[in-house]
C-alpha positions, 0 to 999 in steps of 0.5 A, spaced: 268 174 738 273 169 735 275 173 730 277 179 735 281 174 739 284 171 733 286 178 731 289 180 738 293 173 738 296 176 732 298 182 734 301 179 741 305 174 736 308 180 732 309 184 738 313 179 742 317 178 735 319 185 735 321 185 742 325 178 742 328 179 736 324 174 731 326 175 724 320 178 720 318 182 714 323 186 711 329 183 716 327 176 713 329 178 706 336 180 708 342 176 707 346 177 713 354 177 713 358 178 719 364 182 718 370 181 724 376 186 725 379 190 730 374 196 729 377 199 736 384 199 739 391 200 737 389 196 730 383 200 729 386 203 723 386 196 719 378 195 721 377 202 718 380 199 711 376 193 712 370 197 713 371 201 707 372 196 702 366 191 704 362 198 705 363 200 698 362 193 695 355 193 699 353 199 696 354 197 689 351 190 690 345 193 694 344 199 689 344 194 683 338 190 687 342 186 691 342 178 690 336 175 687 332 181 689 335 180 697 339 186 700 345 184 704 346 186 711 352 187 714 353 185 722 360 188 725 364 184 730 369 188 733 375 183 735 380 187 737 385 183 733 385 179 740 384 171 740 379 172 746 375 177 743 375 174 737 372 168 740 367 172 743 365 175 736 365 168 733 361 165 738 355 170 737 356 170 729 355 162 730 349 162 734 346 167 730 343 162 725 341 168 720 348 170 719 350 165 713 357 167 712 363 171 715 368 176 712 374 175 717 378 175 721 383 180 720 389 178 724 392 171 724 391 170 731 384 172 731 382 167 725 386 161 729 381 163 735 375 163 731 375 158 726 374 152 731 367 155 733 365 156 726 367 149 724 363 146 730 357 151 727 358 150 720 359 157 718 364 159 712 369 164 713 373 168 708 379 172 710 381 178 706 388 178 710 390 172 715 396 170 712 398 164 717 399 158 713 396 153 719 389 156 719 387 152 713 388 146 717 384 149 723 379 151 718 377 144 716 374 146 709 370 152 712 376 157 712 378 160 705 382 166 704 383 172 699 390 173 700 397 169 700 400 165 706 406 167 709 410 161 707 410 165 700 411 172 703 417 170 707 420 167 702 419 172 697 422 177 702 428 173 703 429 171 695 427 177 692 426 183 696 432 183 700 438 181 695 435 184 689 431 190 690 435 192 696 441 189 694 443 187 701 446 181 704 445 181 712 438 182 716 436 183 723 429 180 725 425 184 730 418 180 730 412 181 735 410 175 739 404 173 735 402 167 730 402 172 724 409 175 725 412 168 728 410 164 722 412 170 717 419 170 721 420 162 720 418 163 713 423 168 712 429 165 715 428 158 711 428 163 705 434 167 707 438 160 708 436 158 701 438 165 698 444 166 702 442 171 706 445 172 713 441 173 719 445 177 724 440 176 730 432 176 732 429 179 737 422 178 740 417 184 743 410 184 745 404 188 742 404 195 746 411 195 747 413 203 747 421 202 748 425 198 744 432 201 745 435 195 749 433 190 743 435 194 738 442 196 741 443 188 741 441 187 734 445 193 731 451 191 735 452 186 729 451 191 724 446 188 719 445 191 712 437 192 714 432 191 719 426 186 718 420 189 721 416 183 723 409 185 725 404 190 725 405 198 723 404 201 730 410 198 733 413 198 727 413 205 726 416 206 733 422 201 732 423 205 725 424 212 729 428 209 735 433 205 730 434 212 726 436 215 733 441 209 735 444 211 728 441 206 723 441 209 716 440 203 712 433 201 709 427 198 713 423 192 710 416 189 713 410 185 710 403 187 709 402 188 716 406 195 715 402 197 710 398 203 713 398 210 713 398 211 720 405 207 720 408 214 716 404 218 721 407 215 727 414 214 725 415 221 721 421 222 717 424 215 720 419 211 716 422 213 709 426 208 706 421 202 708 419 197 704 413 192 704 410 187 701 402 187 699 397 183 695 395 188 691 398 195 688 393 200 685 399 202 680 400 195 678 393 193 677 389 192 671 383 196 668 378 194 673 383 195 679 385 202 677 377 204 676 376 201 683 382 205 686 379 211 683 372 210 686 375 208 693 379 215 693 372 219 691 369 215 696 374 216 702 379 221 700 385 217 700 388 212 696 386 205 696 390 200 701 391 192 700 386 190 706 380 194 703 381 191 696 381 184 699 375 186 703 372 188 697 373 182 693 371 178 699 364 180 699 364 180 691 366 172 692 360 171 697 355 175 693 357 171 687 356 164 690 350 166 694 347 168 688 348 161 685 347 157 692 342 161 696 343 163 703 345 157 706 351 156 710 353 149 708 351 150 700 355 157 701 361 153 703 360 148 698 360 154 693 366 157 695 370 150 695 367 149 688 372 155 686 378 151 685 381 152 678 383 158 674 377 156 669 372 158 674 376 163 679 373 169 681 375 175 677 376 181 682 380 187 682 385 184 686 386 179 680 384 171 679 382 168 686 381 160 686 382 156 692 386 149 694 383 144 699 385 148 705 382 154 702 388 158 700 389 161 694 395 163 690 396 171 689 402 175 687 406 180 691 407 187 690 412 191 693 411 198 696 416 203 699 415 210 703 418 215 699 418 223 702 413 221 707 408 217 702 407 210 700 409 209 693 410 203 688 417 201 689 422 203 684 
C-alpha cells in the first residue's frame, strides 16, 4: 500500500510540474537564452535579421552537439523597439531564472529601458546593434555590445564619408527623436565642426510620420550638398522620396539604421545614391566571413546584412563563454568581462571582438551605397 501511495504521489508531482511549468527532464538540460528585438510592427524587418543570424548559429551549435552536451534553446521577446515594450520583455526574461543571458535589445531606446531591469536581476545582455554611447554606463557591468558606438560612427561619417567619399561640404540633418538618432546626430555635429563641414540646418521628426514636406522645404532652402538621414529605414525611405520630389538630386547618407532592403523597397528609385555606414560588409570580410555570407544566402535566399552577422557572432560569443563558465548568470557576466584584449578576443565572422570596462568594443566601419536598386559596397 505504501508503495502504491508513493507511486501515486510521484505521478501527481510530475503532473503538477507539467501543468505549472516546473522544469524537468529534457527542458532542464537546455541552456536558455533570451532574444529581444522587434518581431512585429514597423521595424519587424530588423527583428527578422536578428532571428536569421541567431538561428543560423543555433543550428550549427546544436547540430554539433550543443555546449558540453547541452542544447541551446532560444526564448523570443518582441519589444517593438519601444521602451515600454522592452521593459515588459526584460521583466519576463529577468524573472525566468532558467534564462541565463540575453541577446538584445536591438534599438538603443529599448536597450536603455531594459538594462536597469537586467542589472537588478544580474542578467547579462549582449546587443548586436545598440550603438548609443550611454548604454555602457546604464549597464553597470552587465551590458556588452558587438558593435561600435555612435561616438565613433557619427564622427566617422563627418570626417571620412561626407568630405572624402562624397566630396561634399554642407549637410542638412533630418533626425528621429529617439536615443539612437539623437546620439548619432550629436556625434556627427561634433565631428563636422572638427572637419570643417557646415551643418546648414537640423530638423527632428517622430516615428511613423509620413509627411516630411514642411521640414524638408525648410532644410532645402539653404541648399545643402547632402542630407543626413539620421534614423531608421522606414522613415528614411519616405524622406528620400519626398526630397527627390522637391528637387533635391544630391547624395543622401545615413548610418547603420538605414541598412535594410526594405529601404529600397519602400523608397524605390529615390534611394539610389544613398550611402550608409555598417559594422560588417561581406565584400570586405575575411575568408570566414565570406563563407558565412554564402551559407546565409543558401539558407535565406538573400544577401547577408550586418545585423544578422552581428547577431550570429553574439550567440557564438555566449556559447564560447558558457562552455568555459557553465550556464550561470554571474559566471557568464564574468566570462564576458574577461574578453578584454586582442589576445583573448573572440574571433568571429565580424572580426575580433573584445570589451572594455563599459562593455563596448572597437570595430571598424564600412560603407555601402544604393546603386541601381541594390545595396553594394561603396566605390
